[in-house]
FIFI-860000 format. One line per field, with one value per residue (C-alpha): residue number from 1; residue in three letters; x, y, z negated. Coordinates in Angstrom, 1 decimal. Each point is the difference from the previous one (the first is absolute). Layout:
N
k	c(NUM|...)
r	c(ALA|...)
east	c(X|...)
north	c(Y|...)
up	c(Z|...)
This chain:
576
k	c(1|2|3|4|5|6|7|8|9|10|11|12|13|14|15|16|17|18|19|20|21|22|23|24|25|26|27|28|29|30|31|32|33|34|35|36|37|38|39|40|41|42|43|44|45|46|47|48|49|50|51|52|53|54|55|56|57|58|59|60|61|62|63|64|65|66|67|68|69|70|71|72|73|74|75|76|77|78|79|80|81|82|83|84|85|86|87|88|89|90|91|92|93|94|95|96|97|98|99|100|101|102|103|104|105|106|107|108|109|110|111|112|113|114|115|116|117|118|119|120|121|122|123|124|125|126|127|128|129|130|131|132|133|134|135|136|137|138|139|140|141|142|143|144|145|146|147|148|149|150|151|152|153|154|155|156|157|158|159|160|161|162|163|164|165|166|167|168|169|170|171|172|173|174|175|176|177|178|179|180|181|182|183|184|185|186|187|188|189|190|191|192|193|194|195|196|197|198|199|200|201|202|203|204|205|206|207|208|209|210|211|212|213|214|215|216|217|218|219|220|221|222|223|224|225|226|227|228|229|230|231|232|233|234|235|236|237|238|239|240|241|242|243|244|245|246|247|248|249|250|251|252|253|254|255|256|257|258|259|260|261|262|263|264|265|266|267|268|269|270|271|272|273|274|275|276|277|278|279|280|281|282|283|284|285|286|287|288|289|290|291|292|293|294|295|296|297|298|299|300|301|302|303|304|305|306|307|308|309|310|311|312|313|314|315|316|317|318|319|320|321|322|323|324|325|326|327|328|329|330|331|332|333|334|335|336|337|338|339|340|341|342|343|344|345|346|347|348|349|350|351|352|353|354|355|356|357|358|359|360|361|362|363|364|365|366|367|368|369|370|371|372|373|374|375|376|377|378|379|380|381|382|383|384|385|386|387|388|389|390|391|392|393|394|395|396|397|398|399|400|401|402|403|404|405|406|407|408|409|410|411|412|413|414|415|416|417|418|419|420|421|422|423|424|425|426|427|428|429|430|431|432|433|434|435|436|437|438|439|440|441|442|443|444|445|446|447|448|449|450|451|452|453|454|455|456|457|458|459|460|461|462|463|464|465|466|467|468|469|470|471|472|473|474|475|476|477|478|479|480|481|482|483|484|485|486|487|488|489|490|491|492|493|494|495|496|497|498|499|500|501|502|503|504|505|506|507|508|509|510|511|512|513|514|515|516|517|518|519|520|521|522|523|524|525|526|527|528|529|530|531|532|533|534|535|536|537|538|539|540|541|542|543|544|545|546|547|548|549|550|551|552|553|554|555|556|557|558|559|560|561|562|563|564|565|566|567|568|569|570|571|572|573|574|575|576)
r	c(MET|ALA|GLN|THR|ALA|VAL|LYS|ILE|GLU|ALA|GLU|THR|HIS|GLU|GLU|LEU|THR|ASP|GLY|PHE|HIS|LEU|VAL|ILE|ASP|ALA|MET|LYS|LEU|ASN|GLY|ILE|ASP|THR|ILE|TYR|ASN|VAL|PRO|GLY|ILE|PRO|ILE|THR|ASP|LEU|GLY|ARG|MET|ALA|GLN|ALA|GLU|GLY|ILE|ARG|VAL|LEU|SER|PHE|ARG|HIS|GLU|GLN|ASN|ALA|GLY|TYR|ALA|ALA|ALA|ILE|ALA|GLY|PHE|LEU|THR|LYS|LYS|PRO|GLY|VAL|CYS|LEU|THR|VAL|SER|ALA|PRO|GLY|PHE|LEU|ASN|GLY|LEU|THR|ALA|LEU|ALA|HIS|ALA|THR|THR|ASN|CYS|PHE|PRO|MET|ILE|LEU|VAL|SER|GLY|SER|SER|GLU|ARG|GLU|ILE|VAL|ASP|LEU|GLN|GLN|GLY|ASP|TYR|GLU|GLU|MET|ASP|GLN|LEU|ALA|ILE|ALA|LYS|PRO|LEU|CYS|LYS|ALA|ALA|PHE|ARG|VAL|LEU|HIS|ALA|GLN|ASP|ILE|GLY|ILE|GLY|PHE|ALA|ARG|ALA|ILE|ARG|ALA|ALA|VAL|SER|GLY|ARG|PRO|GLY|GLY|VAL|TYR|LEU|ASP|LEU|PRO|ALA|LYS|LEU|PHE|GLY|GLN|VAL|MET|ASN|ALA|GLN|ALA|GLY|ALA|ALA|SER|LEU|VAL|LYS|VAL|ILE|ASP|PRO|ALA|PRO|ALA|GLN|ILE|PRO|SER|PRO|ASP|SER|VAL|LYS|ARG|ALA|LEU|ASP|LEU|LEU|LYS|ASN|ALA|LYS|ARG|PRO|LEU|ILE|ILE|LEU|GLY|LYS|GLY|ALA|ALA|TYR|ALA|GLN|ALA|ASP|ASP|ALA|ILE|LYS|THR|PHE|VAL|GLU|LYS|SER|GLY|ALA|PRO|PHE|LEU|PRO|MET|SER|MET|ALA|LYS|GLY|LEU|LEU|PRO|ASP|LEU|HIS|PRO|GLN|CYS|ALA|GLY|ALA|ALA|ARG|SER|THR|VAL|LEU|LYS|ASP|SER|ASP|VAL|VAL|LEU|LEU|ILE|GLY|ALA|ARG|LEU|ASN|TRP|LEU|LEU|SER|HIS|GLY|LYS|GLY|LYS|SER|TRP|GLY|ASP|GLN|PRO|LYS|LYS|PHE|ILE|GLN|VAL|ASP|ILE|GLU|PRO|LYS|GLU|MET|ASP|SER|ASN|VAL|GLU|ILE|ALA|ALA|PRO|VAL|VAL|GLY|ASP|ILE|GLY|SER|VAL|VAL|THR|ALA|PHE|SER|GLU|ALA|MET|GLY|SER|ASN|TRP|PRO|LYS|ALA|PRO|ALA|GLU|TRP|THR|SER|SER|VAL|GLN|LYS|LYS|ARG|GLU|ASP|ASN|VAL|ALA|LYS|MET|ALA|PRO|ARG|LEU|MET|ASN|ASN|ASN|SER|PRO|MET|ASP|TYR|HIS|GLY|ALA|LEU|GLY|VAL|LEU|ARG|THR|ILE|ILE|LYS|GLU|ARG|PRO|ASP|ALA|ILE|LEU|VAL|ASN|GLU|GLY|ALA|ASN|THR|LEU|ASP|LEU|ALA|ARG|GLY|VAL|ILE|ASP|MET|TYR|GLN|PRO|ARG|LYS|ARG|LEU|ASP|VAL|GLY|THR|TRP|GLY|VAL|MET|GLY|ILE|GLY|MET|GLY|SER|ALA|ILE|ALA|ALA|ALA|VAL|GLU|THR|GLY|LYS|PRO|VAL|LEU|ALA|ILE|GLU|GLY|ASP|SER|ALA|PHE|GLY|PHE|SER|GLY|MET|GLU|VAL|GLU|THR|ILE|CYS|ARG|TYR|ASN|LEU|PRO|ILE|CYS|VAL|VAL|ILE|PHE|ASN|ASN|ASP|GLY|ILE|TYR|ARG|GLY|THR|ASP|GLN|ASN|SER|ALA|GLY|THR|ASP|PRO|ALA|THR|THR|VAL|PHE|VAL|LYS|GLY|ALA|ARG|TYR|ASP|LYS|MET|MET|GLU|ALA|PHE|GLY|GLY|VAL|GLY|VAL|ASN|ALA|THR|SER|PRO|ASP|GLU|LEU|LYS|ARG|ALA|VAL|ASN|GLU|ALA|MET|ASP|SER|GLY|LYS|PRO|THR|LEU|ILE|ASN|ALA|VAL|ILE|ASP|PRO|ALA|ALA|GLY|SER|GLU|SER|GLY|ARG|ILE|GLY|ASN|LEU|ASN|PRO|GLN|SER|ALA|LEU|THR|LYS|LYS|LYS)
east	c(8.2|0.0|2.3|2.0|0.3|3.7|1.9|2.2|1.4|-0.3|2.4|-3.8|0.0|-3.2|-1.1|-0.9|-2.2|-0.5|-2.3|1.5|-0.5|-3.3|-1.4|1.2|-1.7|-3.1|-0.1|0.7|-2.2|-2.5|1.0|1.0|2.5|1.1|0.6|0.5|2.4|2.2|3.5|1.0|0.3|-1.6|-1.0|3.0|0.7|-3.3|-0.2|3.3|-0.7|-4.0|1.7|2.7|-3.0|-1.8|-2.5|0.5|1.0|-0.4|1.6|-1.7|1.4|-2.8|-2.0|-3.2|0.1|1.2|-3.2|-2.0|1.4|-1.0|-3.4|-0.4|1.3|-2.8|-2.5|1.5|0.8|-3.5|3.3|1.6|2.5|3.4|1.7|3.1|1.3|2.4|-1.3|-1.7|0.6|0.0|-2.7|-1.8|0.4|-1.0|-3.2|-1.4|-0.7|-0.8|-3.2|-0.8|0.0|-2.6|-1.8|-0.1|-0.7|3.7|1.0|3.6|2.4|2.5|2.9|1.9|3.1|-0.1|1.5|0.0|-3.2|2.0|1.7|-3.3|-1.6|1.6|0.8|4.0|0.7|1.0|0.8|-2.2|-2.8|-3.7|-3.3|-0.6|-2.4|-2.5|0.8|-1.1|-2.8|-3.0|1.2|-0.5|-1.7|2.1|3.5|1.7|3.6|2.2|2.0|1.2|1.5|-2.3|-2.8|1.0|-1.8|-3.8|1.2|0.1|-3.2|-1.9|1.3|-0.8|-3.4|-1.0|1.5|-2.0|-2.9|-3.8|0.9|3.6|2.4|3.4|1.2|3.2|2.8|2.1|3.6|2.1|3.9|0.7|-2.4|2.0|2.9|-1.8|1.1|-2.1|0.0|-1.0|-2.2|-2.1|0.5|-1.3|-2.7|-1.4|-0.4|-3.6|-1.5|-3.0|-2.9|-2.7|1.2|-3.2|-3.2|-2.6|-3.0|-3.2|-2.7|-3.6|-2.5|-2.2|2.4|0.6|-4.1|-0.4|3.0|-1.4|-3.7|1.1|2.5|-3.0|-2.6|2.8|-1.2|3.5|2.4|3.5|3.0|2.7|3.6|2.8|3.9|-1.7|-1.4|3.2|1.9|-2.8|1.9|-3.8|0.0|-1.4|-3.4|0.0|-0.1|-2.3|-2.4|0.1|-0.7|-2.8|-1.7|0.3|0.8|2.2|2.8|2.8|3.5|1.3|4.2|2.2|-3.5|0.7|0.2|-1.9|-2.4|2.2|-0.7|-1.4|-2.7|-3.3|-1.4|3.0|-1.6|3.7|-0.5|-3.7|0.9|-2.1|-2.8|-0.2|0.4|-3.0|-2.2|0.3|-2.8|1.6|3.9|1.8|3.5|2.1|3.8|-1.3|-0.4|-2.2|2.9|1.0|0.9|-3.4|-0.9|-1.4|-3.3|-1.5|-0.3|0.5|1.7|-2.9|-2.3|-3.9|-1.5|-0.1|2.5|-0.2|3.5|1.2|3.4|2.3|2.9|1.7|-0.3|-3.3|1.1|0.2|-4.0|-1.7|3.0|-1.3|-3.3|-2.7|0.7|-3.2|1.8|3.2|1.8|3.0|2.1|3.3|-0.5|0.6|-2.4|-2.6|0.2|-0.4|-2.6|-2.3|0.7|-1.1|-2.8|-1.0|-0.5|-0.3|-2.6|0.9|-1.6|2.6|0.0|-2.4|0.9|-1.0|2.6|2.7|-0.7|0.8|3.0|1.7|-0.9|1.6|2.6|0.4|-0.2|2.8|2.0|-0.4|0.6|3.1|1.5|1.6|1.7|1.8|1.2|2.0|4.1|0.2|3.3|0.7|-2.8|-2.9|-1.8|-2.1|2.2|2.9|-3.0|-1.3|3.3|-0.4|-2.9|0.7|3.5|-2.4|-2.5|2.6|1.4|-2.8|2.4|2.2|-0.6|-1.3|0.8|-0.7|0.2|0.0|-3.1|-0.9|2.2|-2.0|-3.7|0.6|1.8|-2.6|-2.7|2.0|2.2|-2.5|1.0|-0.2|0.8|-0.6|2.7|1.9|-1.1|1.7|-0.2|-0.1|-2.9|-2.4|2.2|1.0|3.1|3.0|3.4|-1.1|1.2|3.0|-0.4|-2.7|2.0|2.2|-1.9|-2.1|2.9|1.2|-3.0|-1.2|3.1|-2.4|1.2|-1.3|-0.6|-0.1|-1.4|0.6|-0.4|2.9|-0.5|-1.5|3.2|1.7|-0.8|1.6|2.1|3.6|-1.4|1.0|3.4|-2.0|-1.6|3.2|1.8|-2.1|-0.5|-3.4|-3.0|-1.1|-0.3|-1.1|-1.2|-0.3|-2.2|2.0|-1.5|2.5|-2.3|-3.1|-2.9|1.6|3.3|-1.0|-0.8|1.6|1.2|-1.3|1.6|3.4|3.3|-0.7|-1.9|-4.1|-0.7|-1.1|2.9|2.9|3.2|-0.9|1.2|1.1|1.3|-0.9|1.2|3.4|-0.3|-1.4|3.5|1.7|-0.4|0.2|-3.2|-1.5|-1.0|-2.2|-1.3|-3.0|-1.6|-3.0|-2.6|2.2|2.6|-1.3|-1.6|3.2|2.0|-2.5|-0.5|3.8|0.6|-3.0|1.6|3.4|-0.7|2.8|-0.6|-1.2|-1.4|-1.7|0.1|-3.6|0.2|-3.6|-0.9|0.9|-3.9|-1.5|-1.8|-2.7|0.3|-0.3|-1.0|-3.6|0.1|0.1|-3.0|1.5|2.2|-1.6|-0.1|0.2|-3.0|2.3|1.9|-0.9|3.4|0.7)
north	c(22.1|-1.8|1.8|-3.2|-1.2|-1.2|2.0|-2.9|1.5|-3.3|0.6|1.8|2.8|-2.2|0.7|-3.1|-0.9|-3.5|-1.9|1.1|4.0|-0.6|-1.6|2.9|2.4|-1.7|-0.2|4.1|1.3|-1.7|1.7|-3.7|2.0|-3.0|-3.4|-3.0|-2.5|-2.3|-0.3|-3.1|-1.8|1.8|3.4|1.1|2.3|1.3|1.2|1.5|1.9|1.2|1.4|1.9|1.3|1.7|-2.9|-1.1|-3.8|-1.6|-3.1|-2.7|-3.1|-1.9|0.3|-1.1|3.4|2.4|-1.7|0.8|3.4|0.6|-1.1|2.4|2.7|-0.7|0.5|3.3|1.4|-1.3|-0.8|-3.3|-0.7|-2.1|-3.0|-0.9|-3.5|-2.6|-3.4|-2.8|0.2|3.5|0.1|-2.5|1.8|3.3|-2.1|-0.3|3.4|0.4|-2.1|1.8|3.4|-1.5|-1.2|3.4|1.7|2.1|0.9|-1.4|-1.0|-3.2|0.5|-3.4|-0.6|-3.7|-2.5|-0.2|-1.2|-2.4|-2.1|0.1|-0.9|-3.3|-0.4|0.1|0.8|3.8|2.1|0.3|-1.8|0.9|0.9|2.8|1.5|-3.1|-0.5|4.1|-0.2|-1.4|1.6|3.6|2.2|-0.4|-0.9|0.8|-0.6|2.5|-1.8|2.9|3.6|1.4|-1.4|1.0|3.7|-1.9|-3.0|2.5|2.3|-3.7|-0.6|3.5|0.3|-3.3|0.5|3.6|-0.7|-1.5|-2.1|0.6|-2.7|-2.2|-0.3|-1.5|0.9|-2.6|1.6|-3.1|0.9|-0.1|3.1|2.4|-0.1|0.4|3.4|1.6|4.0|2.3|2.2|-3.4|-1.0|3.7|-0.8|-3.0|1.5|0.4|2.5|-1.4|2.2|-0.2|-3.6|0.3|1.7|1.0|-3.1|2.3|-1.9|-0.4|2.8|-3.2|-1.7|3.2|0.7|-3.7|0.1|3.3|-0.8|-3.4|2.5|2.5|-2.5|-2.2|0.4|-1.2|1.1|-1.2|1.2|-2.3|1.7|-2.2|0.1|0.5|3.7|1.0|-1.1|2.1|3.5|1.2|1.0|3.1|-1.2|-2.9|2.0|2.5|-3.0|-1.7|2.8|0.8|-3.7|0.4|-3.8|-1.8|-1.1|-2.7|0.1|-3.2|0.2|1.6|2.4|1.6|3.2|1.1|1.7|0.3|-3.2|3.0|0.9|0.4|-2.7|-2.5|-3.4|-1.4|-0.8|-1.3|-2.8|-2.7|1.9|2.1|-3.5|-1.8|2.8|1.5|-0.1|1.8|-0.6|2.0|-1.0|2.4|-1.9|-2.7|-3.9|-2.4|-2.1|-2.2|3.6|0.7|-3.5|0.1|2.0|-3.0|-2.1|0.9|3.1|1.5|-0.8|-1.0|3.2|0.0|1.7|2.2|0.6|3.3|-0.7|2.1|-1.7|0.8|-4.0|-0.8|-3.9|1.0|0.3|-2.8|-1.6|-1.2|1.4|1.4|3.3|1.9|3.9|-0.8|3.3|-0.6|2.9|1.6|0.8|4.1|0.2|-2.2|1.4|3.6|-1.5|-0.4|3.3|1.6|-1.9|0.6|3.1|2.2|-1.1|-3.5|-1.8|-0.7|-3.7|-1.0|1.7|-3.1|-1.8|2.6|0.2|-3.4|-0.8|3.1|-1.6|-3.1|1.9|1.5|-2.7|-2.1|2.9|0.5|-3.7|-0.1|3.3|-1.6|-2.9|2.1|2.1|-2.1|-0.4|-3.6|-1.5|-2.1|1.7|-1.6|0.5|3.1|1.9|0.4|0.8|2.5|2.3|-0.3|0.5|3.6|0.5|-0.5|2.5|2.5|-0.9|-0.3|0.5|-3.4|-3.1|-2.8|-3.2|-3.4|-3.4|-3.0|-2.4|1.4|3.3|0.5|-0.8|2.1|2.8|0.6|0.5|2.0|2.4|2.8|1.4|3.7|0.3|-2.3|-2.7|0.3|-3.5|-2.8|-3.5|-3.6|0.2|-2.2|-3.4|1.3|-0.8|0.1|1.4|3.7|1.8|0.7|0.9|1.9|2.0|0.8|0.9|1.7|2.4|0.3|0.9|2.2|1.7|-0.5|-1.4|-4.0|-2.1|-3.6|-2.1|-3.2|-3.8|-1.4|-3.3|2.4|2.3|-3.1|0.0|2.8|0.8|0.1|3.3|1.9|0.4|1.3|2.8|1.0|-0.5|3.1|1.8|-0.6|1.9|-2.9|-1.6|-3.8|-1.1|-3.6|-1.5|-2.7|-2.3|-3.7|-1.7|0.3|0.8|-0.3|-1.5|-2.6|-3.0|-3.5|-2.4|-3.5|-2.1|0.5|2.5|2.5|2.9|0.5|0.9|3.1|1.1|2.1|0.6|1.6|3.7|0.2|3.8|1.0|3.5|-1.2|-0.4|3.3|1.2|-2.0|1.8|3.1|0.8|1.4|-3.4|0.2|-3.2|1.8|-1.8|1.5|3.1|3.0|-1.6|-0.8|3.8|1.4|-2.0|0.6|3.5|0.5|-2.2|2.0|3.3|-1.3|-1.1|-2.5|-4.3|-1.0|-4.2|0.2|-3.7|0.7|-3.4|-1.0|-2.7|-3.4|-0.9|2.6|-0.8|-2.5|-2.4|1.2|3.7|0.8|-2.5|-3.6|-1.2|-0.8|-2.4|-3.3|-1.9|-3.8|-1.9|-2.6|2.3|3.1|2.3|0.8)
up	c(33.1|-3.3|-1.9|-1.5|3.6|-0.3|2.9|1.1|3.8|2.8|2.9|1.4|-2.8|-1.3|-3.4|-1.8|-3.1|-1.6|-2.4|-3.0|0.5|1.9|-3.1|-2.3|2.9|0.1|-4.1|-0.3|2.7|-1.9|-3.4|-1.2|-3.0|-2.1|0.4|-2.9|0.8|-0.9|2.5|2.3|3.2|2.5|-1.7|-2.2|2.7|0.7|-3.3|0.1|2.9|-0.9|-3.7|2.4|2.3|-3.7|-0.3|-3.8|-0.7|-3.2|-0.5|-2.5|-1.6|1.6|2.6|-1.5|-2.3|3.3|1.5|-3.3|0.4|3.5|-0.8|-2.5|1.7|2.6|-3.1|-1.0|3.7|2.2|2.5|0.0|-2.0|1.9|-1.7|1.9|-0.2|1.3|1.8|-1.2|-4.0|-0.4|2.5|-2.1|-3.2|1.6|1.0|-3.5|0.0|3.5|-1.0|-3.5|2.4|2.1|-2.9|-1.7|3.2|-0.3|3.4|0.2|2.6|-0.5|2.7|0.2|2.0|1.4|1.9|3.9|1.6|2.4|-2.8|-2.3|2.8|0.8|-3.7|0.6|-3.6|0.1|-2.7|-2.5|2.5|-0.4|2.2|-2.6|2.2|0.0|-3.8|-0.4|2.2|-2.9|-2.7|1.7|1.3|3.7|0.7|3.3|1.4|2.1|2.8|2.0|-1.1|2.4|-2.3|-3.2|0.2|0.9|-2.8|-3.0|1.3|0.0|-3.5|-1.4|1.6|-1.3|-3.6|-0.8|2.3|-1.1|-3.5|-0.4|-0.3|0.7|3.6|0.8|2.4|1.5|1.6|1.0|-0.4|3.7|0.3|-2.0|2.4|3.1|2.1|2.0|1.6|-2.9|1.9|0.6|-3.6|-0.8|2.5|-1.3|-3.5|-1.4|-2.6|-1.5|0.3|-2.4|-1.5|-2.6|1.8|-2.2|0.2|-0.5|-1.9|1.9|-1.3|-0.7|-1.8|-2.5|-0.2|-1.1|-2.8|-1.3|-0.1|-2.1|-2.4|-0.4|-1.0|-2.7|-3.6|-1.1|3.0|-0.1|2.1|0.7|1.0|1.6|0.8|3.5|-1.3|-1.4|3.4|2.1|-1.6|0.2|-3.5|-0.3|2.4|-2.2|-3.4|1.3|1.3|-3.4|-2.4|2.9|-0.8|-4.0|-0.1|-2.4|2.3|-0.9|1.2|1.0|-1.3|3.0|0.4|-3.6|0.3|3.3|-2.8|-3.3|-2.3|-3.0|2.8|-1.5|2.7|-0.3|-1.0|-0.6|-3.5|0.6|3.0|-1.3|-1.4|3.8|1.9|-1.9|-0.1|3.3|2.6|2.9|1.0|1.9|1.1|1.5|1.5|-2.8|1.2|-1.5|-1.0|-3.2|-1.5|-0.3|-0.2|3.6|-0.9|-2.1|-3.1|-3.7|0.8|2.0|-2.6|1.2|1.1|3.8|2.0|3.1|1.6|2.1|1.6|2.0|1.8|3.1|0.9|1.1|-0.8|-3.8|-0.4|-1.5|-0.6|-3.9|0.0|2.1|0.5|0.2|1.6|1.9|1.4|1.9|0.6|-1.4|-3.8|0.3|2.9|-1.5|-3.6|1.5|2.2|-3.1|-1.4|2.4|0.6|-3.8|0.3|-2.7|-2.2|-0.4|-3.3|-2.7|-1.0|-2.6|-3.5|-1.5|1.5|-0.2|-3.6|-0.9|2.0|-1.8|-2.9|0.3|1.8|-3.0|-2.4|1.2|0.2|-3.9|-0.5|1.9|-1.3|-3.6|2.0|2.2|-3.4|-1.6|-0.6|-0.8|0.7|2.3|1.9|1.4|3.3|-1.5|-2.1|2.8|2.5|-2.3|0.2|4.3|0.4|-1.9|2.0|3.1|-1.2|-0.4|3.5|1.7|4.2|-1.5|2.0|-1.9|1.4|-2.1|0.2|-2.5|-1.2|-3.6|0.9|3.0|-1.3|-3.0|1.2|3.1|-3.0|-2.1|1.9|1.7|3.2|0.9|3.9|2.6|1.4|-3.2|-0.8|1.9|-1.1|1.1|2.3|1.5|-0.3|-3.3|0.9|-2.2|1.1|1.6|-2.9|1.0|3.8|-1.0|-2.7|2.8|2.9|-2.2|-1.1|3.3|1.7|-2.2|-2.2|-2.8|-3.4|-0.3|-3.2|0.8|-3.0|0.7|-1.4|-0.5|2.0|2.8|-0.1|0.6|3.7|0.5|-2.9|2.1|1.6|-2.7|1.3|3.3|-2.7|-1.2|3.4|1.3|-3.1|-0.2|-2.4|-1.2|-3.9|0.1|-3.5|-0.1|-2.7|-1.6|-1.6|0.6|2.8|2.8|-1.6|-3.7|-1.5|-2.6|1.8|-0.9|2.2|-1.7|2.2|0.1|-0.7|3.0|-1.3|0.9|3.7|-1.1|-2.2|0.8|-2.2|-3.3|-0.5|3.6|0.2|3.6|-0.4|0.2|3.8|0.8|-2.5|2.4|3.1|-1.4|-1.3|-3.3|-2.1|-3.1|-2.7|-1.4|-2.8|-0.9|1.5|-1.3|1.4|3.0|0.8|-1.1|2.9|2.5|0.0|-0.3|3.5|1.6|-1.4|1.7|3.1|-0.4|0.8|-3.3|-1.4|-3.3|-1.6|-2.0|-2.4|0.1|-2.9|1.7|-1.5|1.8|3.6|0.9|2.8|3.5|-1.8|1.2|2.9|-2.6|1.4|3.6|-1.6|0.4|-2.9|-0.5|-1.0|-1.6|-2.0|-1.5|-0.4|-3.7)
């Protein structure tokens, strides 16, 4: 019998339960112990009851941020993160995060209350009327609606399995308001619940595909391994490390794969990215896709050298998406890299020394060239001076989780700050979405119990900044550092046509630290790298919610950061 069954004694002495409790029981049965939500009709009581039954329920100020928290919780735990919202507007707010989760292959379930079907279908104008299931379907991996209490168990089972099996992604679960109050026999209700067995079964690669891939890798003159966030998600850290080191090939981690092997590992080519992309002849992709982040596997970034690609992915349709894949290997990453290592035997030839030495030299040259820029103590700060001290702090605290978003703030931090452990760097992902910061930081603190350092551009922070109240309310060990240069990209643009501020300019000298103080947290205004270092170390030592307003030179920064080339340019007028 479900432990949370409501013991209602009817004339027949029948013990009853209802939709509220069956939803809670279904989640608890499947190990879902945390919900990220915004309360409201019709799910307020569901949140209260779930909290009373031992599920941790964190209430946010905006559904999109709760959704981003659920998405990154899925990435960190390999269990679906759950976001709970109200109907219509709340559902739509959460839908952005659901689509983001699907695009990034994060397992997440968006659970939304909804209006009654009979009224929605006749378009009779119900409270927050909307056909939410139809809207969600194109934007997620799967979408389900539960109309009857006896189907709640199977509904959650289907949602969980869909979220984590194969290529993970977002799932929508629609729960009409009337469902929660439905009553049924408690024993029958308990029997209707489903515990999902092996929701993400291993997918073993074919021996032929493993041999084909290794033959190509063995004969490469200039091999390169690219690790994507799918490799980090797999939690096959030891198996990946064993394979990479056995291969002897340089590896390039994508941003959220940094730390799978330490960025200071002798094979890491992060500081020689341009060189290895351009000069490699065989490229092995593990949990990485040849999308825009890798210039689709072609063009100037990849140079004139002919390339052959090996791709490891759990989704067969990913192969040949942009360029021909010479050796596709379909399977889960843990199984594949284990199969690689076993098939390589004990006498695998290391990558040619001429190649590895040239990559090592390029990496060392680039690191040496950057070093002086990271040591300045300018006031106001530039990006490199500020990131130089944060780089040191992460080196001294490798267990801390780094959340990072912005334009220049993101681009430069990704290259400057080395990571030492897996799944410690969380950022904007495949879409380059702004606004993931506070939701990701909250989920990281909640799911791991580790201290979190969130490095935010002032523009990016604006999308989720009100969640600093949430951070204070739950007293989370999060230090937010805002790189404040008075605007989007920079704070120096001028409006030549009128009195309004330029479109990319914010209030001059804004004090974001005062926001944190308003909610009982610690606020600090830092104007030099030395001040920034002291403030961040104090925050990380104390574990208190802290926001540091890092004053950056308004002239620092470039248009759109390192993706300025994506901005269309008019052939008629050049930007001044």
